[in-house]
C-alpha positions in Angstrom: 52.8 26.7 11.6 54.7 23.5 10.8 58.4 23.2 11.7 60.9 23.4 8.8 61.3 20.2 6.8 64.8 18.8 6.2 64.5 17.0 2.9 67.9 15.3 3.3 66.4 13.3 6.1 63.5 11.9 4.0 63.8 8.2 3.1 64.7 7.2 -0.5 61.9 5.1 -2.0 61.5 3.3 -5.3 58.2 1.5 -4.7 56.0 4.2 -3.2 55.9 7.4 -1.1 54.5 5.9 2.1 57.7 6.2 4.2 58.1 9.8 3.0 54.5 10.6 4.0 55.1 9.0 7.4 58.2 11.2 7.9 56.3 14.3 7.0 53.2 13.7 9.0 53.2 15.2 12.5 52.4 13.1 15.6 48.9 14.5 15.9 46.6 11.8 14.5 43.7 14.0 13.6 45.8 16.8 12.3 44.5 18.5 9.1 47.8 18.0 7.3 47.6 14.2 8.0 44.1 14.0 6.5 45.2 15.9 3.4 48.1 13.6 2.7 46.0 10.5 3.2 43.4 11.9 0.8 46.1 12.7 -1.7 47.4 9.1 -1.4 43.9 7.6 -2.2 43.3 10.0 -5.0 46.6 8.8 -6.5 45.5 5.2 -5.9 42.2 5.9 -7.7 44.1 7.5 -10.6 46.4 4.4 -10.9 43.4 2.1 -10.9 41.7 4.1 -13.7 44.9 4.2 -15.8 46.2 0.7 -15.3 43.2 -1.4 -14.2 40.4 0.4 -16.0 38.5 0.5 -12.7 36.8 3.7 -11.6 36.5 5.1 -8.1 33.5 7.3 -7.1 34.0 10.3 -4.7 32.3 8.3 -2.0 34.7 5.4 -2.4 37.6 7.8 -1.9 35.9 9.4 1.1 35.2 6.1 2.8 38.7 4.8 2.2 40.2 7.9 3.7 37.8 7.8 6.7 38.7 4.1 7.3 42.4 4.7 7.0 42.2 7.7 9.4 40.2 5.7 11.9 42.8 2.9 11.8 45.7 5.3 12.4 43.7 6.7 15.3 43.1 3.2 16.8 46.8 2.4 16.4 47.7 5.7 18.1 45.2 5.0 21.0 46.5 1.5 21.5 50.0 2.8 22.1 48.8 5.3 24.7 48.3 4.5 28.4 44.6 3.9 29.3 42.6 7.0 30.3 39.5 7.5 32.4 36.2 7.3 30.4 34.4 10.6 29.6 31.5 11.4 31.8 29.1 10.8 28.8 30.5 7.3 28.4 32.4 8.2 25.3 36.1 8.0 24.8 38.4 10.7 23.4 38.3 8.9 20.1 34.5 9.1 20.0 34.7 12.8 20.4 37.4 13.3 17.8 36.1 11.2 14.9 32.7 9.7 14.2 32.9 6.0 13.5 33.0 5.0 9.8 31.8 1.5 10.5 30.4 -0.1 13.6 30.5 -3.8 12.8 34.3 -4.2 12.7 37.6 -2.3 12.9 39.1 -1.3 9.5 42.2 -3.2 8.3 45.6 -1.5 8.8 47.3 -0.4 5.6 50.1 -3.0 5.8 47.6 -5.8 6.7 46.3 -8.2 4.1 42.9 -8.1 2.5 41.0 -11.3 1.7 39.2 -9.4 -1.1 41.5 -10.3 -4.0 40.0 -7.6 -6.3 41.0 -4.8 -3.9 38.9 -2.1 -2.4 38.6 -0.2 -5.6 36.6 -2.9 -7.4 33.2 -1.3 -6.9 31.2 0.8 -4.4 30.1 -2.5 -2.8 33.7 -3.5 -2.5 34.4 -0.3 -0.5 31.8 -1.4 2.0 33.8 -4.5 2.7 36.4 -2.4 4.5 34.2 -2.5 7.6 33.8 -6.3 7.4 37.5 -7.1 7.5 38.6 -8.1 11.0 41.7 -6.2 12.2 44.7 -8.6 12.3 48.0 -8.5 14.1 51.3 -7.8 12.2 52.0 -11.5 12.3 49.5 -12.4 9.7 48.6 -16.0 9.1 49.2 -16.8 5.4 45.8 -17.6 4.1 45.5 -16.4 0.5 46.9 -12.9 1.5 46.4 -10.0 -0.8 48.4 -6.9 0.2 47.0 -3.5 -0.7 49.9 -1.2 0.2 53.1 -3.3 0.4 55.4 -0.3 0.9 54.0 0.1 4.4 55.5 -3.2 5.5 58.4 -2.6 7.9 61.8 -4.3 7.4 62.7 -6.1 4.1 60.4 -6.4 1.2 61.2 -8.6 -1.8 59.3 -8.1 -5.1 59.6 -11.1 -7.4 58.4 -11.7 -11.0 59.2 -13.8 -14.1 58.8 -13.3 -17.8 58.5 -16.1 -20.4 56.3 -17.1 -23.4 52.7 -18.0 -22.6 52.0 -21.7 -21.9 51.0 -23.8 -24.9 51.0 -27.6 -25.3 53.1 -27.5 -28.4 55.9 -25.3 -26.9 59.2 -27.0 -26.0 61.0 -26.0 -22.8 62.0 -22.3 -23.1 64.0 -19.5 -21.6 62.5 -17.3 -18.8 63.7 -14.0 -17.3 63.6 -13.6 -13.5 63.4 -10.3 -11.8 64.0 -9.6 -8.1 63.9 -6.3 -6.2 64.8 -6.0 -2.6 63.9 -3.0 -0.5 65.7 -3.0 2.9 64.3 -0.4 5.3 66.1 -1.9 8.3 69.0 0.4 7.4 69.2 4.1 6.6 69.3 5.2 3.9 67.1 2.3 2.6 69.1 -0.3 0.6 67.9 -1.4 -2.8 69.0 -4.5 -4.6 68.2 -5.3 -8.2 68.7 -8.8 -9.6 68.2 -10.0 -13.2 68.6 -13.7 -14.0 67.7 -16.2 -16.8 66.4 -19.8 -16.5 66.7 -22.4 -19.2 64.4 -25.4 -19.7 61.2 -23.6 -18.4 58.1 -25.7 -18.9 55.5 -23.3 -17.7 54.9 -19.7 -16.5 54.2 -21.2 -13.1 57.7 -22.8 -13.1 59.3 -19.5 -14.0 57.5 -17.8 -11.1 58.5 -20.5 -8.7 62.1 -20.3 -9.8 62.2 -16.6 -9.3 60.8 -17.0 -5.8 63.3 -19.7 -5.0 66.2 -17.6 -6.2 65.0 -14.7 -4.1 64.7 -16.9 -1.0 68.3 -18.2 -1.5 69.6 -14.7 -1.9 67.6 -13.5 1.1 69.1 -16.3 3.2 72.6 -15.6 2.0 72.2 -11.8 2.8 71.0 -12.8 6.4 67.7 -10.8 6.0 65.1 -11.9 8.5 61.3 -11.5 8.6 61.3 -10.7 4.9 58.0 -10.1 3.1 58.1 -11.8 -0.3 55.7 -10.2 -2.8 54.4 -11.9 -5.9 51.6 -11.3 -8.3 51.1 -15.0 -9.0 47.9 -15.9 -7.2 48.2 -19.7 -7.7 51.7 -19.9 -6.4 51.0 -17.7 -3.4 47.9 -19.7 -2.6 49.9 -23.0 -2.6 52.8 -21.6 -0.5 50.3 -20.2 2.0 49.1 -23.7 2.8 50.4 -25.9 5.6 50.7 -28.9 3.4 53.1 -28.5 0.5 53.3 -32.1 -0.7 51.1 -31.6 -3.8 52.2 -28.5 -5.8 49.9 -27.5 -8.7 52.6 -28.7 -11.1 55.0 -31.5 -10.0 57.8 -29.9 -12.0 58.0 -26.9 -9.6 58.4 -29.1 -6.5 62.2 -28.4 -6.3 61.7 -24.6 -6.4 58.8 -24.5 -4.0 60.6 -26.7 -1.5 63.7 -24.6 -1.8 61.7 -21.5 -1.1 60.0 -23.1 1.9 63.3 -24.2 3.4 65.0 -20.9 3.0 62.0 -18.8 4.1 61.5 -20.9 7.2 65.0 -20.2 8.4 64.5 -16.4 7.9 60.9 -16.4 9.3 59.7 -14.9 6.0 56.2 -14.5 4.7 54.7 -14.4 1.3 51.9 -12.1 0.1 50.0 -11.6 -3.1 50.1 -8.1 -4.7 48.5 -6.7 -7.8 50.5 -6.6 -11.0 50.7 -2.8 -11.1 52.5 -2.8 -7.7 55.1 -5.2 -9.1 56.4 -3.1 -12.0 60.0 -3.0 -11.0 60.5 -6.8 -10.7 58.4 -7.2 -13.9 60.7 -4.8 -15.8 63.8 -6.6 -14.5 62.4 -10.0 -15.6 61.6 -8.6 -19.1 65.0 -7.2 -19.5 66.6 -10.4 -18.3 64.6 -12.4 -20.9 65.8 -10.3 -23.8 69.5 -10.2 -22.6 72.1 -12.2 -24.5 75.8 -12.8 -23.7 75.9 -11.1 -20.4 78.7 -11.6 -17.8 77.9 -11.0 -14.2 79.7 -8.0 -12.7 78.1 -7.0 -9.4 77.9 -3.3 -8.8 77.5 -1.5 -5.5 77.0 2.2 -4.8 75.4 1.9 -1.4 76.7 4.6 1.0 77.8 2.4 3.9 79.5 -0.4 1.8 82.9 1.1 1.8 85.0 -2.0 1.8 82.9 -5.0 0.8 79.3 -5.3 -0.4 77.4 -8.2 1.2 75.6 -8.8 -2.1 78.9 -9.8 -3.8 79.5 -12.4 -1.0 75.9 -13.7 -1.1 76.1 -14.3 -4.9 78.9 -16.7 -4.5 76.7 -19.0 -2.5 74.0 -19.2 -5.1 74.1 -22.4 -7.1 70.8 -23.2 -8.8 70.7 -25.6 -11.7 69.6 -23.9 -15.0 69.5 -20.5 -13.4 72.1 -17.9 -14.4 72.3 -14.5 -12.7 73.0 -11.8 -15.3 73.3 -8.7 -13.2 73.2 -7.6 -9.6 73.4 -4.1 -8.2 73.1 -2.7 -4.7 72.4 1.0 -4.0 
């Protein structure tokens, strides 16, 4: 029998159910309940891919994904335990508990990056690539990173997106909506921050995306968040910001914004990751709302439990001064 579950102690999440699952799962790695929840998670992933990406999972793909995820959790659990004497047969406890899913490499941890930009649900062959990804440490070198389950990243996550008219040579500079969504799990209950902003004089979609990232980095710096994971669905921008040399951006007109992001993120030891568009729905919705907003006056709102006297977000907003960028709304909860 499982102990009673106090639902009041479960974390509040807007971008997934991973922390809730972690709170429910018992400490036993090969517990049946653990396997059931992991399987449910991948079934939900498969459903989302079918609905939003028009990509189909086979039962074997789900099976292999669950097996790889379980083996990874087991490896993480074993790495945190003191070493034990080998079994007489030469096999470890792990070998007795779970047959290896792949023998050529360890599976990637859920919060690690995947260098397969199409994701593990791309095809049956794509699922086999799980075994070929080398296991990496939490400090991941930024080399075209693609994050599969961003909600498993500990600490602060910042989802960023922009919305503007598609690029066309005949289009004059235009308005863009910027959306920023912070999830701070360093505090309990988790803190959520929603930002909507507009930018005038946007020359390209890439410029709008770069401006959104720059604004997010400035706010992150003013909020004194450290080790933040910035999450964007703009592959070209993430690829550029992941390089060591930032002297030649893909569009010279975004140089100001990319340099501002680099300077602020370096101070806070932040990293940037690529996520799929369907995982960035909150920031996308904020950006779209911002683009269609007219005549708005900024009035920060805070309903966070522990901000009784003053909200840090209101203080942070006073230090934001980006030319052509106007913050429309900011809420903390």
